[in-house]
N, C-alpha and C positions, 0 to 999 in steps of 0.2 A: 640765533641760528644754531648754536650748539645744543640748546635744549630740544629744539625741533628734531635734530638728527638723532639724539638719544631716544626720544619718544618713538620716532619712526622705526628704529632698530628694535625697540622693545616689543612692538605690536606686530610687526611684519614677520618676524622669525617664527612665532608660534603658528600663524596662519600658513606660512610656507611649509612648516612641519606637518600641519594638519592636511594641507593640500596634497602633500606627497603620500600620506596615509590613504587619503580618499582615492587617489589615482591607483594605488596598489590594490586596494580592496575592490574597486570597480573593475580593474583588469582581471582580478581573480574571479569575480562573478561572471564576467564575460566568458572566461575559459570554462567555467562550470556549465553555463548554458550551451556553449559550443560542444562540450563533451556530451551533454544530453542529446543534442541534435544529431551528433555523429553516431552515437552508440544505440539510439532508439529510432523507431520509425518516425516519419514526419508527423503522422497523425497523433502518435503517442506524445510527441514533443509539444504539439499544439494543445493537446488535452492537458498536459502538465502546466503549460504556460497560462491556460485560462484559469488555473487555480490562483486567483488574485491574492487570496490571503497569504499564501506562501511567498509570492513575488513581492507583495507589499511588505511583508515581514522582513524580507531580505533588504529592501530599500531602506526601511526604518533602521535596521541594524547597521547598514552602511553609514547612514547619516549620524546615528548616535555614536558609532565608533569613531567617526571623524571628529565630532565635537569633543569626545573624551580625549582624543589625541591632541587637539588644540589646547585643552585645559591642562593636561599633564605634561605638555611639551616644555613648560617652564622648568621642570626638573632636569632633563638632559641639557637644556640651554643655560641653566643657572651658572655653571662654571664660566661660560663665555661672558655672561653678564658681570660676574665678579671681576674678571680680568678687565673688562671695559671700564667698570667703576674705578678700579684701582689705577688704571692707566690715566683716567681723567684727573684723579687726585694728584698723581705724580706730575702730570702736565701743568697743574695749577700751583705746584711748588711744595706739595706735601710729600717729601721723600721718605718719611717714616712709614708710609703705606706698605703693607705686606698682604699676601694672599695665602690661603690654606685650602687647596683643592684636594679632595679625597676621592678615592676610587681606583681607577686603572693606573698603571705605571706611567702612562703619558702625562696624566694630571700631576703626578708626583714630580716628574721631570720639569713640567711647566712651572710648578710652584717653586722649585729650587732655582730655575733659571731666572724667573721674574724677580724673586726676592734678592738674588745675587745682584741683578741689575739695579734694583732699588737701593740696595746697600752701597754699591759703588757710587751711584749718583748722589746719595746722601753724604758720603765721605768727601766727594769732590766739592759739593756745595759748601760743606763746612770749611774745607781748606780754602776755597775761593773767598769766603767771607773773612776768614782769618787773614788771608793774604791782603785783601783790600784794606782791612783795618790797620794792619801793620804798615802797609805802604802809605796809607793816609797819614799815619803817625810820622813816618820817616820823611815824607814830604813837608809836613808841618814843622818838624824840628828845625831844619836848616832855614826855612822861611822866617820863623820866629827869631832865630839867631841873627839872620841878616838884618831884620827889622830893628832888633835891639841894639846891635852895634852901630847901625847907621844913625840911630837917634843919639847914641853917645857921641858920635863924631860931630854933631851939631853944637856940642858944648865947646865954647871958645877957650875954656880953661884947661882943657886936656893938652898934654904935651905932644910934640911931633912924633916921639917914640911910641906913645900910646895910639896915636892915629894910624901909624904904620902897622902896629900890631892888630888893630881893629880891621884895617883894610885887608890884611892877610887872612884874617878869619872870614871876612865876607867873601873874598875870592875863593877860599877853600870850600865854604858852604855852597857857593854858586856852582863850583865844579862838581860837587857831590850831587846837586840837583840835576845837572846836565847828564851825569853818569847814569843816574837812576832812570831818567827819561829815555836816554839812548838805549839802555838795556831792555826796557819794556817794549820800545818800538822794534828793536832787533828781534825780540822773542815773537812778536806778532808777525813780523815779516817771515821769519824762518819757519814758523808753524805752517804757513801757507805754501811753503816750497815742497814740491813733490819730487822733482828731479834736480840734480846738481848741474850747474853751469860753470864755465870757465875752469874746466878740469885741466890741470897741468901736472907734469912729472917734475918733482923738485926735491931738494935736500932738506928733510925735516930736521936733521941734526943742526944745520946752520940756522934754520928758523927758530929753534929753541934757544940757541946762543943769543940771537938778536932779542928774543923776548926777555931773557935774563938781564941783558943790558938795558932794555927798555924799563924794566922794573927795579933798576939799581937803586933809585932813591928810596923805595919802600924797604928793600932788604938791608940797605946800608944803615938806615935809621935804627934798625933792630940789631945791627952788628952781627948779621947772620953769616955763617960759614956755608958757602954754596959748593957742594960737591957735584961736579958734572962729569960723569963717566960714560963715554959712548964712542962708537966708531961712526963713520958716515953712512947714513941710511937714507933710502929714497922711497917716496910714496907717490901716488897719484891722487890729487884732490884739489879742492878749492882753497887756495893759499890764504885768502882773507878769513874764511870761516874757520879753518883749522887754527889759524893764529888766535882768533877770538876764543876758541876752546882753551888753549894752553895759557893765554893771559888770565882767564878766569880761574883755572886750576892752580897755577903757580901763585897768583895773587892771593887766593884763599889760603894756600899753604903758608905764605909769608904772614898773613894776618894772624893766624892761629899758632905761629911758632913763638916760643919763648925768647926773651932777650938773649943774645949770644948763642942761640941754638944752631942746629945744623939742618940744612935743607938739601936733600939728595935728589938728583935727577939722573936717571940712567936709561939707556936704550939698548934693546937687543932684538933679535929677529929669529924666526924659524922659517920653514919652507914657504909659508903662505902669508905671514903677518909680521908687522913691526910692532913692538910693544914699548910704550913710554911709561916709566914709573916715576912718580913724584911723591917723596916721603917727607913728612915734617915730624917735629917732636912736640906737637901740641897736646891738647887734652884728649884727642881722639873723638870718635863718633860712636854713639850708642848703637848696639846691634839692631834695635828696632827702627833706627833712623837711616840705616845704610842704604835702603832701597828708596825711602821716601825723599831723601835729599835731592833726587833728580826730578821730583814732581814740581811742576811750575807754580803750584800754589803752596808749596811746603817751606816752612822755615823752622829749623831745629833750634836748640838752645843757643842763646847768644852770650858771648862773654862781654863784660863791661868794656866799653871803649872800642868794640868791633862793630863796624857798620856792615850792612848787607841787606838785600831785599829778596833773596830767595829766587832770583831770576838767572843768575850766571850759570849755575850747574844745570838748570833746565835747558838753557841754550846749548850747553856743551853736549848734553845727552841727545838732543834732536840732531845736531850737526854730525855727531859721530855715527848715529844710526843712518843718516843720509849717505854716509860714506861706507856703509856696510860693515861698520866696526862696532866696538862695544866699549863702555866705560864702567868700571866698578870701583868700589872703595873697600879696603880691608885694613885691619889693624897693622900698624908698623911696630916693630920690636926695638926697644922695650916699650916705648910710648909713642903716641901720635897716630897719624893715619897715612895710608898709602893709596893714591889714586893710580889705577892702571888703565891706560888707554890702548886698545888694540885696533890697528888699522891695516887694511890689506896692503901687502908688500908690492912694490912696483916690480913687475915681471919683465924686465927689459934686458 
């Protein structure tokens, strides 16, 4: 069916172009003969009309001109065909396809827009493949670990202490699988969300305190010093979604903080917005990664021992945009990274 459509487009357009030329030339001839009829006597017009060689020559010229128009129409239509061919290649998965239309400024603009689109699609496709490969690896790792330690537990010679240790590892890896699956499902759900529901006015400062308590086990293991400086601030939003954002942001800061480091959380506001800053003392984020880390298919450099699937910050970015806010990352001084979340202030 696809080939038939392409063939139909290829041959119909030149005939349409030639037909338009034919109609224009025929209309012009009719005007010429009408002019002769109006400006000369009827007898003189009939006498001119009976000169068949001239009339026949005019018809032959009309037909010949139309055929030439059909033949040469491939040149003005060639840019359209080039775009059609390139579109078909991109549709089939060849995102390296580019076009190069020459001539008028509109062709230059079309070339630039088309190639930019193809470049973005190619970039997203590469990130998608990389994301799938990484995610497949991360799913495989805990599964292999669970399988290995489950087999070890079948050995009757191992001690109860070792069995307990293996069970804890199996539980931990199982929780990791559940966490990854949940985040991917959350991302899929949030991406389809156009409008926010369950909007409430609430104390975001209190919500952040509860999140810090919720993540106490993580930051206690690293013996982190938590500095929480803020007054009581209120926003309007979906409590569950906003909580998910700050769990992801603070959990990331804990993961990349050094042992016995300091994690700072502070809030402030201006006339229109509330700002939440979360600063760690980790390795920081490269300049070229600062915008990409919010891409749902992007994973930056990983540190040994730090797990992640590149989904948490993508969820955070979507949720904050749904709330008409913004989330950015910048360098912390002297080391580490600072995430700044801006949300509309409750005007109550």
